[in-house]
MOPAC internal coordinates of N, CA, C and O (Angstrom, degrees):
PM7 1SCF
backbone

  N    0.0000 0     0.00 0     0.00 0    0    0    0
  C    1.4147 1     0.00 0     0.00 0    1    0    0
  C    1.5173 1   107.00 1     0.00 0    2    1    0
  O    1.2310 1   119.21 1   -53.94 1    3    2    1
  N    1.3588 1   119.11 1   126.06 1    3    2    1
  C    1.4415 1   116.97 1   175.67 1    5    3    2
  C    1.5398 1   108.16 1  -102.71 1    6    5    3
  O    1.2310 1   123.24 1   -18.68 1    7    6    5
  N    1.3713 1   111.39 1   161.32 1    7    6    5
  C    1.4929 1   119.71 1  -177.21 1    9    7    6
  C    1.4794 1   105.44 1  -124.11 1   10    9    7
  O    1.2310 1   123.16 1   -60.10 1   11   10    9
  N    1.2471 1   111.54 1   119.90 1   11   10    9
  C    1.4923 1   120.98 1   179.04 1   13   11   10
  C    1.5807 1   108.92 1  -114.00 1   14   13   11
  O    1.2310 1   119.84 1   -54.12 1   15   14   13
  N    1.3810 1   117.90 1   125.88 1   15   14   13
  C    1.3879 1   120.73 1   176.42 1   17   15   14
  C    1.5074 1   112.47 1  -113.29 1   18   17   15
  O    1.2310 1   119.93 1   -50.78 1   19   18   17
  N    1.2910 1   117.74 1   129.22 1   19   18   17
  C    1.4246 1   118.19 1   172.88 1   21   19   18
  C    1.5093 1   110.41 1  -108.60 1   22   21   19
  O    1.2310 1   120.13 1   -40.89 1   23   22   21
  N    1.2559 1   117.35 1   139.11 1   23   22   21
  C    1.5331 1   122.69 1  -175.29 1   25   23   22
  C    1.6169 1   105.52 1  -124.38 1   26   25   23
  O    1.2310 1   123.44 1   -50.02 1   27   26   25
  N    1.2694 1   111.01 1   129.98 1   27   26   25
  C    1.4629 1   116.52 1   174.25 1   29   27   26
  C    1.5152 1   110.01 1  -137.81 1   30   29   27
  O    1.2310 1   119.73 1    10.68 1   31   30   29
  N    1.3776 1   118.12 1  -169.32 1   31   30   29
  C    1.3936 1   118.65 1  -170.75 1   33   31   30
  C    1.5269 1   111.79 1   -59.15 1   34   33   31
  O    1.2310 1   120.21 1   133.75 1   35   34   33
  N    1.3417 1   117.21 1   -46.25 1   35   34   33
  C    1.4314 1   119.57 1  -177.09 1   37   35   34
  C    1.4745 1   115.72 1  -125.24 1   38   37   35
  O    1.2310 1   121.33 1  -178.91 1   39   38   37
  N    1.3951 1   115.06 1     1.09 1   39   38   37
  C    1.4433 1   120.59 1  -178.17 1   41   39   38
  C    1.5207 1   115.56 1    77.97 1   42   41   39
  O    1.2310 1   121.20 1  -170.74 1   43   42   41
  N    1.2842 1   115.32 1     9.26 1   43   42   41
  C    1.4165 1   121.94 1   173.10 1   45   43   42
  C    1.4643 1   121.06 1  -108.15 1   46   45   43
  O    1.2310 1   120.68 1   149.61 1   47   46   45
  N    1.2582 1   116.31 1   -30.39 1   47   46   45
  C    1.4562 1   122.34 1  -173.44 1   49   47   46
  C    1.5425 1   111.87 1   -70.42 1   50   49   47
  O    1.2310 1   119.34 1   161.26 1   51   50   49
  N    1.3725 1   118.86 1   -18.74 1   51   50   49
  C    1.4282 1   121.37 1  -175.88 1   53   51   50
  C    1.5517 1   109.35 1   -99.73 1   54   53   51
  O    1.2310 1   119.40 1  -178.93 1   55   54   53
  N    1.2770 1   118.75 1     1.07 1   55   54   53
  C    1.4988 1   124.17 1  -177.28 1   57   55   54
  C    1.5436 1   111.80 1   -54.49 1   58   57   55
  O    1.2310 1   120.43 1   135.55 1   59   58   57
  N    1.3379 1   116.79 1   -44.45 1   59   58   57
  C    1.4798 1   118.15 1   177.33 1   61   59   58
  C    1.4606 1   112.84 1   -65.35 1   62   61   59
  O    1.2310 1   120.16 1   139.68 1   63   62   61
  N    1.3308 1   117.30 1   -40.32 1   63   62   61
  C    1.4003 1   118.45 1   179.24 1   65   63   62
  C    1.4816 1   113.61 1   -64.93 1   66   65   63
  O    1.2310 1   121.68 1   145.13 1   67   66   65
  N    1.3745 1   114.38 1   -34.87 1   67   66   65
  C    1.5030 1   123.11 1  -179.27 1   69   67   66
  C    1.6534 1   106.75 1   -60.60 1   70   69   67
  O    1.2310 1   124.78 1   132.63 1   71   70   69
  N    1.3570 1   108.42 1   -47.37 1   71   70   69
  C    1.5791 1   111.14 1   178.84 1   73   71   70
  C    1.4576 1   111.48 1   -60.55 1   74   73   71
  O    1.2310 1   118.64 1   138.20 1   75   74   73
  N    1.2976 1   120.20 1   -41.80 1   75   74   73
  C    1.4683 1   121.04 1  -179.04 1   77   75   74
  C    1.4996 1   112.57 1   -67.47 1   78   77   75
  O    1.2310 1   121.70 1   145.97 1   79   78   77
  N    1.3877 1   114.36 1   -34.03 1   79   78   77
  C    1.4908 1   117.58 1   179.29 1   81   79   78
  C    1.5328 1   108.21 1   -70.52 1   82   81   79
  O    1.2310 1   119.89 1   140.98 1   83   82   81
  N    1.3394 1   117.82 1   -39.02 1   83   82   81
  C    1.4574 1   120.76 1   177.19 1   85   83   82
  C    1.6168 1   110.78 1   -63.65 1   86   85   83
  O    1.2310 1   120.63 1   137.88 1   87   86   85
  N    1.2652 1   116.39 1   -42.12 1   87   86   85
  C    1.4483 1   118.76 1   179.39 1   89   87   86
  C    1.5734 1   109.81 1   -63.01 1   90   89   87
  O    1.2310 1   120.93 1   135.82 1   91   90   89
  N    1.3727 1   115.84 1   -44.18 1   91   90   89
  C    1.4483 1   118.86 1   176.63 1   93   91   90
  C    1.4248 1   114.72 1   -58.56 1   94   93   91
  O    1.2310 1   121.44 1   134.21 1   95   94   93
  N    1.3974 1   114.84 1   -45.79 1   95   94   93
  C    1.4942 1   122.72 1  -176.38 1   97   95   94
  C    1.5740 1   106.47 1   -61.92 1   98   97   95
  O    1.2310 1   121.23 1   136.01 1   99   98   97
  N    1.3712 1   115.25 1   -43.99 1   99   98   97
  C    1.4511 1   118.53 1  -177.22 1  101   99   98
  C    1.6619 1   108.69 1   -66.51 1  102  101   99
  O    1.2310 1   120.57 1   137.92 1  103  102  101
  N    1.1888 1   116.51 1   -42.08 1  103  102  101
  C    1.5591 1   120.11 1   173.58 1  105  103  102
  C    1.5453 1   110.77 1   -53.05 1  106  105  103
  O    1.2310 1   120.57 1   141.07 1  107  106  105
  N    1.2897 1   116.51 1   -38.93 1  107  106  105
  C    1.5120 1   121.21 1  -177.85 1  109  107  106
  C    1.4912 1   113.84 1   -87.16 1  110  109  107
  O    1.2310 1   119.44 1   173.73 1  111  110  109
  N    1.3866 1   118.68 1    -6.27 1  111  110  109
  C    1.3113 1   118.75 1  -176.32 1  113  111  110
  C    1.5613 1   114.20 1    74.72 1  114  113  111
  O    1.2310 1   120.98 1  -162.20 1  115  114  113
  N    1.2848 1   115.73 1    17.80 1  115  114  113
  C    1.5403 1   122.25 1  -179.35 1  117  115  114
  C    1.4112 1   108.22 1   -89.97 1  118  117  115
  O    1.2310 1   119.74 1   -61.94 1  119  118  117
  N    1.3796 1   118.10 1   118.06 1  119  118  117
  C    1.4439 1   127.72 1   175.84 1  121  119  118
  C    1.4175 1   114.74 1   -72.90 1  122  121  119
  O    1.2310 1   116.61 1   -74.99 1  123  122  121
  N    1.2622 1   124.05 1   105.01 1  123  122  121
  C    1.4651 1   127.54 1  -170.29 1  125  123  122
  C    1.5489 1   109.57 1  -146.87 1  126  125  123
  O    1.2310 1   121.61 1   -38.23 1  127  126  125
  N    1.3763 1   114.52 1   141.77 1  127  126  125
  C    1.4033 1   123.06 1   172.42 1  129  127  126
  C    1.6310 1   105.12 1  -107.01 1  130  129  127
  O    1.2310 1   121.74 1   -55.92 1  131  130  129
  N    1.2763 1   114.28 1   124.08 1  131  130  129
  C    1.5029 1   115.50 1  -177.89 1  133  131  130
  C    1.5718 1   108.24 1  -128.35 1  134  133  131
  O    1.2310 1   120.77 1   -50.57 1  135  134  133
  N    1.2761 1   116.13 1   129.43 1  135  134  133
  C    1.4326 1   123.74 1   173.79 1  137  135  134
  C    1.4211 1   116.76 1  -139.34 1  138  137  135
  O    1.2310 1   119.31 1   -22.22 1  139  138  137
  N    1.3227 1   118.93 1   157.78 1  139  138  137
  C    1.5041 1   126.94 1  -176.41 1  141  139  138
  C    1.5635 1   108.11 1  -121.39 1  142  141  139
  O    1.2310 1   122.47 1   -44.94 1  143  142  141
  N    1.3180 1   112.88 1   135.06 1  143  142  141
  C    1.4593 1   119.30 1  -178.25 1  145  143  142
  C    1.5271 1   109.36 1  -143.49 1  146  145  143
  O    1.2310 1   119.95 1   -12.33 1  147  146  145
  N    1.2510 1   117.70 1   167.67 1  147  146  145
  C    1.4167 1   121.41 1   173.29 1  149  147  146
  C    1.4838 1   112.56 1   -71.52 1  150  149  147
  O    1.2310 1   120.55 1   -38.60 1  151  150  149
  N    1.2994 1   116.55 1   141.40 1  151  150  149
  C    1.4849 1   118.28 1  -179.01 1  153  151  150
  C    1.4280 1   117.31 1   -58.45 1  154  153  151
  O    1.2310 1   120.99 1   159.45 1  155  154  153
  N    1.3699 1   115.72 1   -20.55 1  155  154  153
  C    1.4467 1   120.03 1   177.92 1  157  155  154
  C    1.5857 1   111.38 1   -70.54 1  158  157  155
  O    1.2310 1   121.07 1   172.07 1  159  158  157
  N    1.3495 1   115.56 1    -7.93 1  159  158  157
  C    1.4587 1   120.49 1  -178.28 1  161  159  158
  C    1.5895 1   111.56 1  -103.02 1  162  161  159
  O    1.2310 1   123.33 1  -177.46 1  163  162  161
  N    1.3306 1   111.22 1     2.54 1  163  162  161
  C    1.5500 1   118.59 1  -174.77 1  165  163  162
  C    1.5672 1   108.94 1   -54.65 1  166  165  163
  O    1.2310 1   121.33 1   130.86 1  167  166  165
  N    1.3280 1   115.06 1   -49.14 1  167  166  165
  C    1.4672 1   119.33 1  -166.67 1  169  167  166
  C    1.6597 1   106.25 1   -66.46 1  170  169  167
  O    1.2310 1   121.93 1   144.41 1  171  170  169
  N    1.3597 1   113.91 1   -35.59 1  171  170  169
  C    1.4601 1   116.98 1  -179.43 1  173  171  170
  C    1.5783 1   114.56 1   -80.34 1  174  173  171
  O    1.2310 1   118.46 1   144.86 1  175  174  173
  N    1.2963 1   120.54 1   -35.14 1  175  174  173
  C    1.4059 1   126.67 1  -179.94 1  177  175  174
  C    1.4023 1   119.17 1   -97.33 1  178  177  175
  O    1.2310 1   118.57 1   152.76 1  179  178  177
  N    1.3140 1   120.34 1   -27.24 1  179  178  177
  C    1.5273 1   121.48 1  -172.64 1  181  179  178
  C    1.4553 1   116.50 1   -64.95 1  182  181  179
  O    1.2310 1   120.33 1   162.99 1  183  182  181
  N    1.3216 1   116.97 1   -17.01 1  183  182  181
  C    1.4096 1   116.95 1   179.60 1  185  183  182
  C    1.5095 1   119.17 1   -65.03 1  186  185  183
  O    1.2310 1   123.16 1   157.18 1  187  186  185
  N    1.3397 1   111.55 1   -22.82 1  187  186  185
  C    1.4628 1   121.02 1   179.06 1  189  187  186
  C    1.4811 1   116.59 1   -84.07 1  190  189  187
  O    1.2310 1   122.23 1   172.60 1  191  190  189
  N    1.4056 1   113.33 1    -7.40 1  191  190  189
  C    1.4213 1   121.27 1  -176.72 1  193  191  190
  C    1.5548 1   119.62 1   -84.62 1  194  193  191
  O    1.2310 1   119.50 1   -32.42 1  195  194  193
  N    1.2216 1   118.56 1   147.58 1  195  194  193
  C    1.4234 1   123.69 1   172.94 1  197  195  194
  C    1.5137 1   109.21 1   -92.53 1  198  197  195
  O    1.2310 1   119.82 1   153.79 1  199  198  197
  N    1.2534 1   117.95 1   -26.21 1  199  198  197
  C    1.4681 1   124.70 1   178.26 1  201  199  198
  C    1.5532 1   109.00 1  -148.61 1  202  201  199
  O    1.2310 1   121.03 1   -46.65 1  203  202  201
  N    1.3110 1   115.64 1   133.35 1  203  202  201
  C    1.5289 1   119.28 1   179.35 1  205  203  202
  C    1.4919 1   105.71 1  -113.30 1  206  205  203
  O    1.2310 1   121.23 1   -49.45 1  207  206  205
  N    1.3969 1   115.25 1   130.55 1  207  206  205
  C    1.3797 1   115.98 1   177.08 1  209  207  206
  C    1.6120 1   106.38 1  -122.56 1  210  209  207
  O    1.2310 1   119.72 1   -35.74 1  211  210  209
  N    1.2552 1   118.15 1   144.26 1  211  210  209
  C    1.5126 1   120.13 1   179.80 1  213  211  210
  C    1.4788 1   105.62 1  -115.33 1  214  213  211
  O    1.2310 1   120.05 1   -39.00 1  215  214  213
  N    1.2697 1   117.51 1   141.00 1  215  214  213
  C    1.5163 1   124.28 1   169.40 1  217  215  214
  C    1.4004 1   108.95 1   -57.70 1  218  217  215
  O    1.2310 1   121.98 1   -24.34 1  219  218  217
  N    1.3030 1   113.82 1   155.66 1  219  218  217
  C    1.4933 1   121.44 1   179.19 1  221  219  218
  C    1.5430 1   112.91 1   -61.41 1  222  221  219
  O    1.2310 1   121.69 1   149.15 1  223  222  221
  N    1.4033 1   114.37 1   -30.85 1  223  222  221
  C    1.4365 1   116.15 1  -176.91 1  225  223  222
  C    1.5742 1   111.23 1   -74.90 1  226  225  223
  O    1.2310 1   119.61 1   167.79 1  227  226  225
  N    1.3282 1   118.35 1   -12.21 1  227  226  225
  C    1.5237 1   120.92 1   172.28 1  229  227  226
  C    1.3650 1   114.26 1  -116.24 1  230  229  227
  O    1.2310 1   118.71 1  -154.34 1  231  230  229
  N    1.3869 1   120.06 1    25.66 1  231  230  229
  C    1.4724 1   120.80 1  -173.63 1  233  231  230
  C    1.5448 1   112.51 1   -67.32 1  234  233  231
  O    1.2310 1   123.10 1   167.98 1  235  234  233
  N    1.3505 1   111.66 1   -12.02 1  235  234  233
  C    1.4701 1   118.67 1   178.14 1  237  235  234
  C    1.5318 1   109.55 1   -69.36 1  238  237  235
  O    1.2310 1   120.03 1   164.88 1  239  238  237
  N    1.3816 1   117.55 1   -15.12 1  239  238  237
  C    1.4944 1   120.61 1  -175.18 1  241  239  238
  C    1.5019 1   111.68 1   -93.91 1  242  241  239
  O    1.2310 1   120.67 1  -179.51 1  243  242  241
  N    1.4223 1   116.33 1     0.49 1  243  242  241
  C    1.4606 1   118.09 1  -174.66 1  245  243  242
  C    1.5110 1   112.72 1   -56.83 1  246  245  243
  O    1.2310 1   119.83 1   134.35 1  247  246  245
  N    1.2752 1   117.93 1   -45.65 1  247  246  245
  C    1.4707 1   121.39 1  -176.04 1  249  247  246
  C    1.5340 1   112.88 1   -64.35 1  250  249  247
  O    1.2310 1   121.34 1   141.58 1  251  250  249
  N    1.3391 1   115.05 1   -38.42 1  251  250  249
  C    1.5380 1   124.41 1   177.38 1  253  251  250
  C    1.5415 1   107.01 1   -65.36 1  254  253  251
  O    1.2310 1   120.42 1   135.72 1  255  254  253
  N    1.2475 1   116.81 1   -44.28 1  255  254  253
  C    1.5592 1   115.79 1  -176.64 1  257  255  254
  C    1.4830 1   107.86 1   -75.86 1  258  257  255
  O    1.2310 1   117.32 1   144.91 1  259  258  257
  N    1.2581 1   122.71 1   -35.09 1  259  258  257
  C    1.4914 1   126.75 1   178.95 1  261  259  258
  C    1.5394 1   102.86 1   -59.94 1  262  261  259
  O    1.2310 1   119.53 1   134.33 1  263  262  261
  N    1.3379 1   118.50 1   -45.67 1  263  262  261
  C    1.4621 1   118.90 1   178.78 1  265  263  262
  C    1.5231 1   117.39 1   -60.79 1  266  265  263
  O    1.2310 1   121.91 1   153.00 1  267  266  265
  N    1.3381 1   113.94 1   -27.00 1  267  266  265
  C    1.5119 1   122.85 1   175.95 1  269  267  266
  C    1.4028 1   109.47 1   -73.30 1  270  269  267
  O    1.2310 1   118.78 1   141.80 1  271  270  269
  N    1.3186 1   119.92 1   -38.20 1  271  270  269
  C    1.4630 1   127.70 1  -175.05 1  273  271  270
  C    1.4738 1   115.91 1  -133.25 1  274  273  271
  O    1.2310 1   122.64 1  -108.53 1  275  274  273
  N    1.3783 1   112.55 1    71.47 1  275  274  273
  C    1.5188 1   115.11 1  -173.59 1  277  275  274
  C    1.5070 1   113.83 1   -71.47 1  278  277  275
  O    1.2310 1   119.48 1   169.41 1  279  278  277
  N    1.2943 1   118.60 1   -10.59 1  279  278  277
  C    1.4570 1   124.67 1   179.37 1  281  279  278
  C    1.4936 1   115.24 1   -93.25 1  282  281  279
  O    1.2310 1   120.69 1   179.66 1  283  282  281
  N    1.4486 1   116.28 1    -0.34 1  283  282  281
  C    1.4348 1   119.23 1  -177.80 1  285  283  282
  C    1.5312 1   110.41 1  -121.90 1  286  285  283
  O    1.2310 1   121.65 1   -27.17 1  287  286  285
  N    1.3576 1   114.46 1   152.83 1  287  286  285
  C    1.4786 1   115.40 1   177.07 1  289  287  286
  C    1.6179 1   109.91 1   -71.59 1  290  289  287
  O    1.2310 1   120.13 1   -55.22 1  291  290  289
  N    1.2238 1   117.36 1   124.78 1  291  290  289
  C    1.5131 1   122.91 1   178.51 1  293  291  290
  C    1.4726 1   107.87 1  -126.67 1  294  293  291
  O    1.2310 1   120.06 1   -59.04 1  295  294  293
  N    1.3028 1   117.48 1   120.96 1  295  294  293
  C    1.4672 1   122.99 1  -176.75 1  297  295  294
  C    1.5292 1   110.88 1  -141.05 1  298  297  295
  O    1.2310 1   120.66 1   -20.91 1  299  298  297
  N    1.3084 1   116.34 1   159.09 1  299  298  297
  C    1.4609 1   119.26 1   167.41 1  301  299  298
  C    1.4695 1   104.74 1   -92.84 1  302  301  299
  O    1.2310 1   122.79 1   -36.08 1  303  302  301
  N    1.3659 1   112.26 1   143.92 1  303  302  301
  C    1.5196 1   121.35 1  -178.12 1  305  303  302
  C    1.4997 1   108.10 1   -69.23 1  306  305  303
  O    1.2310 1   119.03 1   -49.88 1  307  306  305
  N    1.3319 1   119.46 1   130.12 1  307  306  305
  C    1.4119 1   123.31 1   177.40 1  309  307  306
  C    1.5503 1   111.17 1   -51.88 1  310  309  307
  O    1.2310 1   121.90 1   -50.70 1  311  310  309
  N    1.3659 1   113.97 1   129.30 1  311  310  309
  C    1.4961 1   117.38 1  -169.40 1  313  311  310
  C    1.5139 1   111.11 1   -65.73 1  314  313  311
  O    1.2310 1   119.08 1   150.26 1  315  314  313
  N    1.3416 1   119.36 1   -29.74 1  315  314  313
  C    1.5667 1   116.91 1   176.32 1  317  315  314
  C    1.5436 1   108.15 1   -68.03 1  318  317  315
  O    1.2310 1   121.37 1   138.16 1  319  318  317
  N    1.3584 1   114.98 1   -41.84 1  319  318  317
  C    1.4709 1   115.47 1  -176.61 1  321  319  318
  C    1.4988 1   108.63 1   -64.59 1  322  321  319
  O    1.2310 1   122.31 1   136.76 1  323  322  321
  N    1.3273 1   113.19 1   -43.24 1  323  322  321
  C    1.5461 1   115.45 1  -178.08 1  325  323  322
  C    1.5894 1   108.81 1   -63.98 1  326  325  323
  O    1.2310 1   120.81 1   134.04 1  327  326  325
  N    1.2455 1   116.06 1   -45.96 1  327  326  325
  C    1.5212 1   120.86 1  -173.14 1  329  327  326
  C    1.5378 1   110.76 1   -66.19 1  330  329  327
  O    1.2310 1   121.17 1   147.71 1  331  330  329
  N    1.3725 1   115.36 1   -32.29 1  331  330  329
  C    1.4671 1   117.19 1   174.31 1  333  331  330
  C    1.4370 1   117.06 1   -95.60 1  334  333  331
  O    1.2310 1   119.42 1  -175.75 1  335  334  333
  N    1.3762 1   118.71 1     4.25 1  335  334  333
  C    1.3570 1   127.63 1   175.74 1  337  335  334
  C    1.5842 1   109.05 1    57.79 1  338  337  335
  O    1.2310 1   122.06 1  -135.26 1  339  338  337
  N    1.3191 1   113.67 1    44.74 1  339  338  337
  C    1.5144 1   119.31 1  -176.78 1  341  339  338
  C    1.5266 1   110.98 1   -85.57 1  342  341  339
  O    1.2310 1   122.85 1   -99.69 1  343  342  341
  N    1.2751 1   112.14 1    80.31 1  343  342  341
  C    1.4892 1   119.82 1  -176.79 1  345  343  342
  C    1.5316 1   112.19 1   -64.30 1  346  345  343
  O    1.2310 1   121.24 1   147.90 1  347  346  345
  N    1.3620 1   115.24 1   -32.10 1  347  346  345
  C    1.4827 1   118.67 1   179.46 1  349  347  346
  C    1.5794 1   108.96 1   -68.24 1  350  349  347
  O    1.2310 1   122.39 1   140.61 1  351  350  349
  N    1.3568 1   113.02 1   -39.39 1  351  350  349
  C    1.5023 1   118.21 1  -177.45 1  353  351  350
  C    1.5004 1   108.34 1   -64.28 1  354  353  351
  O    1.2310 1   119.36 1   138.19 1  355  354  353
  N    1.3470 1   118.82 1   -41.81 1  355  354  353
  C    1.4371 1   123.60 1  -176.91 1  357  355  354
  C    1.5118 1   108.57 1   -63.82 1  358  357  355
  O    1.2310 1   122.12 1   127.85 1  359  358  357
  N    1.2996 1   113.55 1   -52.15 1  359  358  357
  C    1.4963 1   119.44 1   177.21 1  361  359  358
  C    1.5089 1   112.02 1   -53.92 1  362  361  359
  O    1.2310 1   119.28 1   135.46 1  363  362  361
  N    1.2727 1   118.97 1   -44.54 1  363  362  361
  C    1.4914 1   122.01 1   177.60 1  365  363  362
  C    1.4729 1   112.38 1   -61.40 1  366  365  363
  O    1.2310 1   119.95 1   138.61 1  367  366  365
  N    1.3567 1   117.69 1   -41.39 1  367  366  365
  C    1.5255 1   118.71 1   170.22 1  369  367  366
  C    1.4123 1   116.33 1   -60.73 1  370  369  367
  O    1.2310 1   119.06 1   136.41 1  371  370  369
  N    1.3441 1   119.40 1   -43.59 1  371  370  369
  C    1.4381 1   123.92 1  -179.07 1  373  371  370
  C    1.4899 1   109.85 1   -63.23 1  374  373  371
  O    1.2310 1   120.35 1   137.73 1  375  374  373
  N    1.3636 1   116.94 1   -42.27 1  375  374  373
  C    1.5224 1   117.70 1   178.43 1  377  375  374
  C    1.4978 1   112.00 1   -66.18 1  378  377  375
  O    1.2310 1   119.46 1   144.42 1  379  378  377
  N    1.3054 1   118.64 1   -35.58 1  379  378  377
  C    1.4400 1   120.95 1   178.67 1  381  379  378
  C    1.5497 1   109.16 1   -66.78 1  382  381  379
  O    1.2310 1   119.55 1   133.67 1  383  382  381
  N    1.2930 1   118.46 1   -46.33 1  383  382  381
  C    1.4793 1   121.34 1  -177.59 1  385  383  382
  C    1.6063 1   108.95 1   -63.69 1  386  385  383
  O    1.2310 1   120.19 1   139.76 1  387  386  385
  N    1.2845 1   117.24 1   -40.24 1  387  386  385
  C    1.4579 1   123.75 1  -174.99 1  389  387  386
  C    1.5176 1   110.50 1   -82.86 1  390  389  387
  O    1.2310 1   121.20 1   166.76 1  391  390  389
  N    1.3256 1   115.32 1   -13.24 1  391  390  389
  C    1.4503 1   114.62 1   179.68 1  393  391  390
  C    1.5374 1   112.66 1    79.30 1  394  393  391
  O    1.2310 1   120.69 1  -159.97 1  395  394  393
  N    1.3928 1   116.29 1    20.03 1  395  394  393
  C    1.3822 1   121.79 1   177.78 1  397  395  394
  C    1.4357 1   117.32 1   -89.68 1  398  397  395
  O    1.2310 1   120.10 1   180.00 1  399  398  397

């Protein structure tokens, strides 16, 4: 079971994307836990994640969060995937990076 954490400005704007990612993962039989939180919680919650994604609105925090978790993949979500709420595309990318 993989754990993916999404961080955004308030932890709410990514909720629709999270639901679409969960649906895509279920369709693929990919066991994953996905949650969204405010980026201010990254230091506290990111340690449990296998992959950390930041919303485009907080992409400026990528280097800071990478510094907190140098052993984990940390990326900003592609703006097109985010804007189109392409949960399947985000899951595909996560699986590629993690080798799943």
